[in-house]
N, C-alpha and C positions, 0 to 999 in steps of 0.2 A: 766776124760774131754770130750772124744770123745764117751763115751757110754751113757754121761747124754745128749749130741746133739743128737746123735742118736735116744734119746728116748723123745727129747723134736717134732724134726720132725716126729718120728710118731706120740706122741699122736696131735699133728699139724696138721698130713695128717689124720687121724683118724676123727678129728674135721670137716676138710674139708668135708670129704665124707660124715658122718652127713648130713651136709648143705648144700651137694647136694642131699642126700636121703629126707632133708626136703621139698624143693622144687619142688624134681617127685612128691613126695608124693600129697601136696599139690595140686599139677597140679592134678592130678588125681583125688581127693576128689571133687575139683571144676567142673571137667567134670560128675562127678556122681551126685553131689548136683544138678546140672543144668536140668539131666536125670528125677532123684528120685519124685514120685509121694506117696508116706507112711509114714504120719509124723513121726511116731518113727523112721524107717532109718532115712529119712531127719534131724532129731533130733542128731541120736547117728555120724552122721557125717560131721555135725558141730561140734560140741564137740570135735571129732578127728583133725577136721582143727584149733580147739582155742586152744587145746594140742598143735599140731605142732607149732602154733603162738609163744606159751607162749616159749618151747622150745627154738625155732630161738631166739626171747629177751634176753633169759639168754644165749646163745651162743656169741652174740653180746655185753652183757654186760660184760664176760670173756673175750674176746677180748679188750674191752675198758680197765677195771682192768690189762693186762697184757703189754698194750700200757702204761699206768701210770706207773706202775710200773717201768718201763724198760725193760719190761723179751721182750725177742726175737724182740727188737723191728727192726730190721732189715733182719726177716723174711719174705722171700715171699710168707710160707707158712699163719702165720697170716696176711698179707694183703690180699690173696685171701678169710681166714678165714670170713674177714673184710667186703668184697666184698660181700658174698653169704650172711652175714645176716643185710647186709646193701638194699638190692632188698624185697622190699614187697612181698609177699604171692599174689597167685592169691585170690580174693577174689567172694564171692558170693551174 
C-alpha cells in the first residue's frame, strides 16, 4: 500500500507541475500574441494557446472524475490541481 500511495502522489504531483507549466506557457503566448504582427505566426500561436486550454480542460475533467469516484478525495495535491485547472488562462 505505501508504494501505491507514493505512486499516486507522484502522479498527482506530475499533473500539478503540468498545470503550472500550462499556465506559464499560456501567459508567454498571450504576451507573444500581443506583440505579433505576422498573420501566420499569430495563427500558430493561437492554435498552441487553444491546445493548452483544451489540455487544461482535460485535467479539470480528470480532477472531477477522481473526486466523483472518491479517489484521493482528501489529497492536497488533488486540491491544488483542481485550483490550477479552475483558474482561467490568459486570453487574447
